[in-house]
MARPAZA-666097 format. One line per field, with one value per residue (C-alpha): residue number from 1; residue in one letter; x negated, y, z negated. Coordinates in nm, 3 decimals. Layout:
<kezas>
pos <- NUM|...
code <- a|...
xx <- X|...
yy <- Y|...
zz <- Z|...
</kezas>
This chain:
<kezas>
pos <- 1|2|3|4|5|6|7|8|9|10|11|12|13|14|15|16|17|18|19|20|21|22|23|24|25|26|27|28|29|30|31|32|33|34|35|36|37|38|39|40|41|42|43|44|45|46|47|48|49|50|51|52|53|54|55|56|57|58|59|60|61|62|63|64|65|66|67|68|69|70|71|72|73|74|75|76|77|78|79|80|81|82|83|84|85|86|87|88|89|90|91|92|93|94|95|96|97|98|99|100|101|102|103|104|105|106|107|108|109|110|111|112|113|114|115|116|117|118|119|120|121|122|123|124|125|126|127|128|129|130|131|132|133|134|135|136|137|138|139|140|141|142|143|144|145|146|147|148|149|150|151|152|153|154|155|156|157|158|159|160|161|162|163|164|165|166|167|168|169|170|171|172|173|174|175|176|177|178|179|180|181|182|183|184|185|186|187|188|189|190|191|192|193|194|195|196|197|198|199|200|201|202|203|204|205|206|207|208|209|210|211|212|213|214|215|216|217|218|219|220|221|222|223|224|225|226|227|228|229|230|231|232|233|234|235|236|237|238|239|240|241|242|243|244|245|246|247|248|249|250|251|252|253|254|255|256|257|258|259|260|261|262|263|264|265|266|267|268|269|270|271|272|273|274|275|276|277|278|279|280|281|282|283|284|285|286|287|288|289|290|291|292|293|294|295|296|297|298|299|300|301|302|303|304|305|306|307|308|309|310|311|312|313|314|315|316|317|318|319|320|321|322|323|324|325|326|327|328|329|330|331|332|333|334|335|336|337|338|339|340|341|342|343|344|345|346|347|348|349|350|351|352|353|354|355|356|357|358|359|360|361|362|363|364|365|366|367|368|369|370|371|372|373|374|375|376|377|378|379|380|381|382|383|384|385|386|387|388|389|390|391|392|393|394|395|396|397|398|399|400|401|402|403|404|405|406|407|408|409|410|411|412|413|414|415|416|417
code <- m|s|l|n|s|t|p|s|a|e|r|t|h|i|g|i|f|g|r|r|n|a|g|k|s|s|v|i|n|a|l|t|s|q|d|l|a|i|v|s|d|r|k|g|t|t|t|d|p|v|s|k|a|m|e|l|l|p|l|g|p|v|v|l|t|d|t|p|g|l|d|d|t|g|q|l|g|a|l|r|v|r|k|a|r|q|t|l|n|r|t|d|i|a|v|l|v|v|d|g|a|g|p|q|a|g|e|p|g|f|t|e|e|d|a|k|i|l|r|l|i|r|e|k|q|i|p|c|i|l|a|v|n|k|a|d|l|m|t|e|e|d|l|a|a|p|a|w|k|e|a|g|k|d|c|a|k|t|v|f|v|s|a|r|t|g|l|g|i|r|e|l|k|e|n|l|a|a|l|a|p|r|e|d|s|e|r|r|i|v|g|d|l|l|r|p|g|d|l|v|c|l|v|v|p|i|d|k|a|a|p|k|g|r|l|i|l|p|q|q|q|t|i|r|d|i|l|e|a|g|a|f|a|v|t|a|r|d|t|e|l|g|e|f|l|s|g|r|d|g|r|p|g|l|r|p|d|l|v|i|t|d|s|q|v|f|p|f|v|a|s|l|v|p|e|e|i|p|l|t|s|f|s|i|l|f|a|r|y|k|g|n|l|k|a|l|a|e|g|a|r|a|l|d|t|l|r|r|g|d|r|i|l|l|c|e|g|c|t|h|h|r|q|c|g|d|i|g|t|v|k|l|p|a|l|i|r|r|h|t|r|l|a|g|p|d|d|l|a|f|s|f|t|s|g|a|d|f|p|e|d|l|s|g|y|r|v|i|i|h|c|g|g|c|m|l|n|e|r|e|m|k|y|r|l|a|c|a|a|d|a|g|i|p|m|t|n|y|g|t|a|i|a|h|m|s|g|i|l|n|r|s|l|q|p|l|l
xx <- 3.181|2.932|3.055|2.780|2.897|3.138|3.443|3.522|3.856|3.673|3.425|3.462|3.572|3.411|3.540|3.347|3.583|3.560|3.565|3.370|3.002|3.016|2.742|2.945|2.732|2.410|2.528|2.623|2.280|2.113|2.323|2.224|1.869|1.967|2.075|2.425|2.598|2.507|2.412|2.444|2.495|2.785|3.129|3.327|3.029|3.204|3.507|3.632|3.598|3.278|3.257|2.958|2.959|2.641|2.485|2.456|2.275|2.374|2.728|2.677|2.880|3.066|3.219|3.114|3.329|3.227|3.534|3.607|3.659|4.009|4.016|3.981|4.197|4.371|4.559|4.255|4.160|4.505|4.445|4.108|4.267|4.532|4.259|4.081|4.403|4.463|4.122|4.250|4.498|4.220|3.980|3.896|3.671|3.670|3.373|3.474|3.172|3.173|2.918|2.760|2.576|2.897|2.998|2.826|3.126|3.035|3.332|3.291|3.158|3.489|3.761|4.139|4.090|3.877|4.149|4.407|4.190|4.145|4.521|4.577|4.326|4.488|4.838|4.719|4.572|4.223|3.936|3.723|3.373|3.310|2.971|2.842|2.595|2.299|2.224|1.860|1.974|2.169|2.037|2.066|2.344|2.525|2.499|2.639|2.926|3.261|3.424|3.264|3.408|3.751|3.706|3.612|3.870|4.074|3.768|3.601|3.268|3.103|2.755|2.521|2.327|2.100|2.118|1.800|1.578|1.754|1.837|2.121|2.170|2.076|2.321|2.591|2.525|2.543|2.875|3.014|2.916|3.095|3.417|3.404|3.710|3.633|3.666|3.970|3.843|4.203|4.275|4.233|4.354|4.432|4.173|4.400|4.650|4.394|4.221|3.865|3.876|4.201|4.219|4.341|4.418|4.392|4.575|4.400|4.525|4.252|4.411|4.346|4.400|4.143|3.801|3.524|3.274|3.415|3.708|3.907|3.852|4.151|4.044|3.685|3.789|4.035|3.775|3.531|3.789|3.875|3.508|3.467|3.756|3.565|3.823|3.777|3.865|3.947|4.029|4.240|4.402|4.779|4.746|4.559|4.753|4.977|4.673|4.521|4.833|4.920|4.578|4.452|4.271|4.299|4.188|4.441|4.598|4.505|4.747|4.644|4.742|4.819|4.856|4.785|4.879|4.841|5.174|5.229|5.255|5.445|5.765|5.572|5.349|5.650|5.809|5.502|5.419|5.637|5.856|5.672|5.343|5.317|5.300|5.231|5.055|4.753|4.978|5.180|4.866|4.722|5.049|5.017|4.644|4.712|4.995|5.298|5.447|5.778|5.849|5.753|5.970|6.267|6.188|6.200|6.567|6.646|6.592|6.935|7.099|6.959|7.213|7.212|7.006|6.784|6.413|6.145|5.785|5.511|5.174|4.826|4.554|4.279|4.227|4.155|4.195|4.549|4.572|4.855|5.101|4.980|5.168|5.241|5.349|5.491|5.573|5.730|5.962|6.076|6.141|6.334|6.551|6.627|6.696|6.932|7.080|7.010|6.819|6.920|6.651|6.827|6.949|6.637|6.349|5.995|5.708|5.348|5.056|4.707|4.403|4.422|4.727|5.039|5.325|5.370|5.735|5.908|6.259|6.444|6.293|6.517|6.243|5.862|5.666|5.295|5.010|4.848|4.630|4.300|4.110|4.282|4.192|4.447|4.491|4.591|4.831|5.001|5.014|5.192|5.436|5.503|5.567|5.820|5.985|6.004|6.171|6.411|6.288|6.239|5.887|5.758|5.460|5.409|5.393|5.676|5.899|5.828|5.889|6.222|6.338|6.236|6.435|6.126|6.056|6.166|5.948|5.645|5.683|5.722|5.345|5.296|5.567
yy <- -6.929|-6.648|-6.290|-6.231|-6.510|-6.447|-6.669|-6.923|-6.753|-6.428|-6.585|-6.617|-6.976|-7.129|-7.466|-7.690|-7.896|-8.133|-8.494|-8.772|-8.771|-8.425|-8.317|-8.122|-8.233|-8.166|-7.814|-7.734|-7.857|-7.637|-7.336|-7.371|-7.504|-7.771|-8.133|-8.059|-8.323|-8.685|-8.735|-9.064|-9.189|-9.395|-9.247|-9.137|-9.080|-8.778|-8.929|-8.631|-8.254|-8.146|-7.781|-7.582|-7.228|-7.045|-6.728|-6.743|-6.450|-6.223|-6.301|-6.306|-6.529|-6.804|-7.147|-7.389|-7.698|-8.002|-8.203|-8.553|-8.595|-8.495|-8.786|-9.050|-9.359|-9.621|-9.586|-9.461|-9.236|-9.074|-8.983|-8.831|-8.627|-8.503|-8.382|-8.206|-8.036|-7.917|-7.749|-7.531|-7.370|-7.205|-7.139|-6.777|-6.868|-7.197|-7.343|-7.605|-7.823|-8.013|-8.249|-8.059|-8.365|-8.569|-8.866|-9.199|-9.321|-9.074|-8.841|-8.469|-8.261|-8.080|-8.343|-8.331|-8.418|-8.104|-7.903|-8.038|-7.933|-7.587|-7.548|-7.639|-7.373|-7.112|-7.201|-7.107|-6.782|-6.856|-6.681|-6.952|-6.996|-7.276|-7.428|-7.646|-7.879|-8.067|-7.775|-7.890|-8.192|-7.984|-7.860|-7.501|-7.620|-7.777|-7.455|-7.245|-7.482|-7.296|-7.559|-7.403|-7.062|-7.221|-7.420|-7.112|-6.871|-6.882|-6.852|-6.536|-6.663|-6.965|-7.038|-7.309|-7.462|-7.749|-7.873|-8.072|-7.786|-7.484|-7.337|-7.084|-7.125|-6.763|-6.646|-6.862|-6.701|-6.351|-6.427|-6.569|-6.246|-6.044|-6.238|-6.226|-6.058|-5.700|-5.624|-5.412|-5.143|-5.060|-5.416|-5.429|-5.655|-5.373|-5.098|-4.888|-4.862|-4.717|-4.390|-4.358|-4.389|-4.590|-4.866|-5.207|-5.490|-5.843|-6.108|-6.445|-6.745|-6.975|-7.318|-7.677|-7.585|-7.303|-7.396|-7.423|-7.140|-6.932|-6.737|-6.861|-6.703|-6.460|-6.316|-6.270|-6.104|-5.872|-5.760|-5.687|-5.481|-5.282|-5.200|-5.092|-4.848|-4.686|-4.807|-4.997|-5.367|-5.508|-5.878|-6.023|-6.353|-6.353|-6.439|-6.112|-5.886|-5.754|-5.640|-5.484|-5.273|-5.185|-5.183|-5.353|-5.265|-4.892|-4.916|-4.747|-4.952|-4.893|-4.783|-4.931|-4.778|-5.126|-5.476|-5.780|-6.119|-6.484|-6.615|-6.882|-6.626|-6.367|-6.362|-6.344|-6.062|-5.872|-5.887|-5.717|-5.455|-5.140|-5.076|-4.752|-4.941|-5.093|-5.475|-5.732|-6.068|-6.209|-6.416|-6.114|-5.910|-6.189|-6.222|-5.854|-5.893|-6.166|-5.966|-6.177|-6.027|-5.922|-6.271|-6.436|-6.200|-6.279|-6.652|-6.637|-6.541|-6.870|-7.039|-6.904|-7.111|-7.454|-7.733|-8.089|-8.316|-8.038|-8.105|-7.854|-7.861|-7.725|-7.659|-7.595|-7.449|-7.621|-7.969|-7.898|-8.172|-8.149|-8.115|-8.191|-7.904|-7.815|-7.513|-7.662|-8.014|-7.962|-7.604|-7.483|-7.784|-7.737|-7.364|-7.436|-7.697|-7.455|-7.167|-7.371|-7.570|-7.882|-8.070|-8.427|-8.665|-8.694|-8.333|-8.194|-8.371|-8.227|-8.307|-8.190|-8.124|-7.986|-7.868|-7.878|-8.105|-7.923|-8.126|-8.099|-8.192|-7.961|-8.078|-8.186|-7.927|-7.652|-7.423|-7.414|-7.272|-7.210|-7.116|-6.772|-6.908|-6.766|-7.062|-7.030|-6.769|-6.527|-6.722|-7.043|-6.867|-6.698|-7.031|-7.194|-6.905|-6.928|-7.303|-7.241|-6.960|-7.174|-7.448|-7.196|-7.275|-6.996|-6.983|-6.808|-6.839|-6.925|-6.575|-6.438|-6.734|-6.707|-6.330|-6.382|-6.658|-6.441|-6.145|-5.925|-5.948|-5.591|-5.463|-5.662|-5.532|-5.169|-5.095|-5.208|-4.996
zz <- -0.523|-0.578|-0.573|-0.315|-0.084|0.202|0.140|0.409|0.480|0.560|0.804|1.181|1.249|1.558|1.678|1.917|2.134|2.427|2.539|2.372|2.469|2.628|2.388|2.129|1.835|2.026|2.114|1.754|1.639|1.901|1.799|1.433|1.484|1.229|1.241|1.114|1.326|1.397|1.763|1.950|2.305|2.174|2.237|1.931|1.697|1.545|1.373|1.168|1.194|1.017|0.904|0.786|0.648|0.744|0.884|1.262|1.418|1.581|1.455|1.078|0.842|1.030|0.982|1.258|1.310|1.513|1.619|1.746|2.120|2.224|2.468|2.195|2.236|2.026|1.699|1.508|1.797|1.786|1.421|1.514|1.792|1.548|1.311|1.598|1.709|1.352|1.366|1.652|1.414|1.214|1.503|1.589|1.883|2.072|2.260|2.517|2.584|2.915|3.062|3.350|3.477|3.488|3.272|3.321|3.519|3.794|3.753|3.829|3.538|3.472|3.447|3.417|3.050|3.008|3.180|2.932|2.639|2.788|2.838|2.473|2.365|2.588|2.460|2.112|2.250|2.124|2.306|2.463|2.606|2.855|2.767|3.051|2.881|3.035|3.264|3.271|3.472|3.723|4.058|4.179|4.406|4.110|3.906|4.191|4.270|4.312|4.091|3.781|3.862|3.897|3.575|3.374|3.516|3.194|2.968|2.844|2.976|3.135|2.999|3.128|2.840|2.754|2.398|2.468|2.593|2.439|2.779|2.754|2.376|2.304|2.572|2.412|2.071|2.220|2.388|2.064|1.889|2.157|2.095|1.714|1.559|1.460|1.091|1.012|0.776|0.677|0.566|0.189|-0.090|-0.333|-0.281|-0.060|-0.347|-0.590|-0.657|-0.791|-1.169|-1.183|-1.444|-1.326|-1.565|-1.423|-1.623|-1.594|-1.793|-1.920|-1.953|-1.844|-1.480|-1.488|-1.342|-1.598|-1.603|-1.319|-1.183|-0.885|-0.546|-0.537|-0.872|-0.754|-0.429|-0.604|-0.858|-0.576|-0.388|-0.703|-0.758|-0.395|-0.447|-0.736|-0.987|-1.314|-1.345|-1.687|-1.721|-2.001|-2.081|-2.102|-2.473|-2.541|-2.305|-2.584|-2.785|-2.474|-2.420|-2.781|-2.948|-3.264|-3.589|-3.526|-3.164|-2.935|-2.659|-2.297|-2.027|-1.692|-1.359|-1.224|-1.368|-1.147|-1.288|-1.208|-1.077|-1.339|-1.623|-1.418|-1.632|-1.960|-1.836|-1.700|-2.046|-2.198|-1.935|-1.960|-1.656|-1.573|-1.521|-1.171|-1.179|-0.909|-0.863|-0.683|-0.455|-0.350|-0.283|-0.067|0.123|0.212|0.287|0.542|0.698|0.608|0.290|0.447|0.582|0.253|0.049|0.272|0.243|-0.138|-0.128|0.044|-0.293|-0.391|-0.117|-0.206|-0.230|-0.359|-0.135|0.010|0.066|-0.032|0.098|-0.131|0.036|-0.106|0.116|-0.083|-0.227|-0.594|-0.852|-0.986|-1.364|-1.602|-1.567|-1.216|-1.082|-0.739|-0.830|-1.179|-1.277|-0.953|-0.908|-1.269|-1.211|-0.892|-1.062|-1.343|-1.102|-0.885|-1.174|-0.970|-1.236|-1.158|-1.027|-0.690|-0.659|-0.486|-0.309|-0.316|-0.079|-0.123|0.115|0.056|0.250|0.629|0.625|0.740|0.890|1.265|1.219|0.970|1.044|0.737|0.504|0.369|0.230|0.243|-0.051|0.011|-0.221|-0.182|0.100|-0.026|0.126|0.465|0.722|0.860|1.185|1.006|0.770|1.063|1.247|0.953|0.927|1.300|1.274|0.999|1.196|1.511|1.307|1.151|0.798|0.540|0.397|0.086|-0.148|-0.513|-0.658|-0.447|-0.532|-0.905|-0.902|-0.727|-0.960|-1.258|-1.129|-1.089|-0.715|-0.641|-0.924|-0.807|-0.450|-0.558|-0.592|-0.232|-0.070
</kezas>
């Protein structure tokens, strides 16, 4: 990820939904002026959600997602529908594409199946545009039919388009831009905690799990936010942090105004950084950035109540290759077993998910521990938190859990209060 690129989690996510053969893929190709999606007259051509990060004028940086038809059938079709429904959880703006000329079977253009899809979108409180495709095949009488006004009454706008001729595509883009979430200038990762000229030390372990030749996304974004605040960012490995603070070979040590550490070395870093120097972690900063720090801090305390036989769900927002000693699948379970003193093979059960997969049924889990969520947009993180809250299951994240189990949670929250 380039420092000049807008991360996927910071882009407006636009999902294209509808029945099979309504023209979703054709509309997304017309929107982008590219052949991003395979188009065919055969129903069910799009078998999995396909996402593309790009610049879409006049919106700017977006992620466009083409989805399978939500009316798919059969066992495989049910899996496709599930994937499409999962896409809704990270969608900022939905486009419901309907066949304005009517399906081949002669049904009216807006069917009961379309109405079901629209109700699902509205239940999730996603702003929606009704895109009536194949408008070039519709008569003036068809376009003015009262049924379209009724169909679009719960949508922000109804736009008649033709993916084949380009009719109405510019109007669709302009309406998408009008619905795009407005950037919150007060929403910062760490910049609002700093003054110009402050020195921030970022502690970044370089081990087998670290990506070759680059920093991970939370580290990049945090550095950028520090620079925008007019502060200084200095990066050190955990193995050199002691020398950074105390000095070496006659060079005086440096006294940072804030230390931000990777979660997996939190306890070690806390032992080196004097109490009077504010200390926190990337995970805790991102929990605050996405608006859920209070809930995650409360969820961490549920780790003290674990009992023999409890099940814990650990979730990753991305699908990176897991290395030996992976924090999610290896280090955290070991820390939890040590913290709870439930170290037997059958004392605690751990389940793991990654990427877009997040269980629809959370019953049976005692605690959910999530990664920092840097690859997930704010809407999806809040959806996952809401699912946990609805199920009555405490949820926390990696850094917050590690800080709590290390006895330094209060200290790591102090810079943010």
